[in-house]
C-alpha positions in Angstrom: 72.8 144.7 92.3 73.1 140.9 92.0 72.0 138.7 94.8 73.5 135.2 94.9 71.2 132.3 95.5 72.7 129.6 97.7 72.7 126.3 96.1 71.7 123.6 98.5 73.1 120.1 97.9 70.4 117.6 97.4 69.7 115.7 100.6 70.7 112.1 100.7 67.8 109.7 101.0 67.7 105.9 101.0 66.1 104.3 97.9 63.5 102.5 100.0 62.5 101.5 103.5 64.6 98.4 103.4 67.8 100.4 102.7 66.9 102.7 105.5 66.5 99.7 107.9 69.9 98.4 106.8 71.5 101.8 107.4 70.0 102.0 110.8 71.0 98.5 111.7 74.6 99.2 110.7 74.7 102.4 112.7 73.2 100.9 115.8 74.9 97.5 115.9 77.7 97.4 118.5 78.9 93.9 117.4 81.4 94.3 114.5 80.8 90.8 113.1 77.0 91.4 112.8 77.7 94.9 111.4 79.9 93.3 108.8 77.1 91.0 107.7 74.7 93.9 107.5 77.2 95.9 105.5 77.8 93.0 103.0 74.0 92.7 102.6 73.7 96.4 102.0 76.4 96.3 99.4 74.9 93.3 97.7 71.3 94.7 97.7 72.2 98.3 96.9 75.5 98.6 95.0 74.6 102.1 93.9 73.6 104.3 96.8 73.8 107.9 97.9 75.5 106.7 101.1 78.5 105.0 99.4 81.2 107.1 101.1 79.6 106.5 104.5 79.3 102.8 103.8 83.1 102.7 103.0 83.8 104.4 106.3 81.6 101.8 108.1 83.5 99.0 106.4 86.8 100.6 107.4 85.9 100.9 111.0 84.4 97.4 111.1 87.5 95.8 109.6 89.7 97.6 112.1 87.5 96.4 115.0 87.8 92.8 113.7 91.6 93.1 113.2 91.3 92.4 109.5 94.2 94.6 108.5 94.4 93.6 104.9 90.7 94.3 104.3 91.0 97.6 106.2 94.1 98.5 104.1 92.3 97.8 100.8 89.2 99.7 102.0 91.4 102.7 103.0 92.9 102.7 99.5 89.4 102.9 98.0 88.4 105.7 100.4 91.5 107.7 99.4 90.6 107.4 95.7 87.5 109.5 96.4 88.7 111.5 99.3 92.5 111.8 99.3 92.6 113.7 102.7 90.5 111.3 104.7 92.2 111.1 108.1 90.9 107.7 109.1 92.0 106.1 105.8 95.5 107.7 106.1 95.8 106.5 109.7 94.8 103.0 108.7 97.4 102.8 106.0 100.1 104.1 108.4 99.2 101.7 111.1 99.1 98.8 108.6 102.8 99.4 107.9 103.6 98.2 111.4 101.4 95.2 111.0 102.8 94.1 107.6 106.4 94.9 108.5 106.8 94.8 112.3 110.1 96.0 113.7 112.5 93.3 114.7 115.5 93.3 116.9 117.7 93.6 113.8 115.9 96.6 112.3 114.5 98.3 115.3 117.6 100.2 116.3 119.6 102.4 113.9 123.0 101.1 112.8 125.9 102.2 115.0 128.3 104.7 113.5 131.8 105.3 114.9 132.0 108.4 117.1 134.1 111.2 115.7 136.7 113.1 117.6 138.6 116.2 116.7 142.3 115.9 116.3 144.0 119.3 117.0 147.3 118.3 115.5 146.0 117.1 112.2 143.0 119.5 112.1 140.7 116.9 110.8 137.9 114.6 112.1 139.0 111.0 112.7 137.0 108.1 113.9 137.6 106.7 117.4 138.3 103.3 115.9 141.6 104.7 114.4 144.6 105.6 116.4 144.4 108.9 118.2 148.2 109.3 118.1 148.1 110.2 114.4 151.0 112.3 113.4 150.5 115.1 111.0 151.9 114.6 107.5 155.1 116.3 106.7 155.0 118.2 103.5 158.7 119.1 103.2 161.8 116.9 102.7 163.8 116.1 105.8 
């Protein structure tokens, strides 16, 4: 009988106390502009960290809160490279479509198509724009 041993993932840990303080300040700061400064400092001081995916998520949320759509879009693309099913990144990209290409009066409504009507005499569909008194074609000589 073989008993499987569960393999635990190694726990994430900051490299030192300074990184732990940066992580805590990012998590607790309600002001997005201050949080962005802390995130940039964290990225500059610790380019390689065990918390890189979480840091990308913090950047994404912070850019959204600051209405920096282009930065949020770029960050969402980076997130999707490592996690293609990330819901927040997908929502960010979809919402950015409306910011980059807002609907206008010209393209907000679908183009009008002529209504169709059924002509019993000719047994075919004809647009309303054409005459409804269409006579069926004669096939024989008269």
